[in-house]
N, C-alpha and C positions, 0 to 999 in steps of 0.2 A: 482434379486432385481426393487422392484419397482422406473421405474423413477422421480415419485411424488414424493417418500424420500428425493433427493436429494435436491427437488427447496425450501423450506425456506422465508417465507411471514411471518414471525416474522417480527413486524414493529419497532423495533429496528436495530431487524442486516442489515436491508434496508436502516434507514436513516445513520447508522455508515457504511455501503458499500458507501453508496453516500458520506459520508464527506470524508472519504480516499483514494475514487476514486481521489475525486475532488483536493481534498492537496498532493495527485499521477500526477494529470495532470499540477498542480503547478512546480512540483521538475520536469515534464518533459520537460514543457515549456522554464524554467530555464536554465536546463542544455544544453536543445538545442541550447539556446541568446546566452551560455557564454561561450559553444565546450565544455564542461564537462563532461566527460560518465557519472563518477558516479551519479549524480543526474539525469542524463537522464534513467540512469538503474533501480533504485531505483524509481523512479517514475512511470515507467511503474510495474512491482512489485508490487506499492502500484493500479495503478488500476483494474490488474491483479485476487492479492491474495486470494478478497473476493468470485469469483466462485468457488475456491477451498475449503473454510470455513467454514463449516456449523452453529457453536459455537460460539457466540456473545463475549466471555470473550475469542477468539482467534480470533477476527478480531479484537482486541483492543486489544491484547499483541502484534500478530506480526506486525499490523502497526505500535503503539509507535516504536516496535526494528525498526522496518524500517525509519520511518523519522527521530533518531537517528544516521542510520548507520554511512551515509553523517556528518554529525560534528564530532563523535568519530573518523572517520577517517583521520579525515580532522588534531583535536588533536594529532591523534596518528601519521602522518606526510605520511600515508600514499595516499591522493590527493591529 
């Protein structure tokens, strides 16, 4: 497999990766300041997952699911 085939330089992919990574950094900072591990872990996941995703639709879907995770967990009573 060619290593360059994993490199995605599509402008939409780069912008979406930056947006979700920035939101992930916000989750991380919030979790660290509040001492809550759920937003901390989700923040790290949001910052890292674009490295392993090459499809724009997957970036959006996974990012939105990760962002909703803490809210759903708090609503259900897991967090």
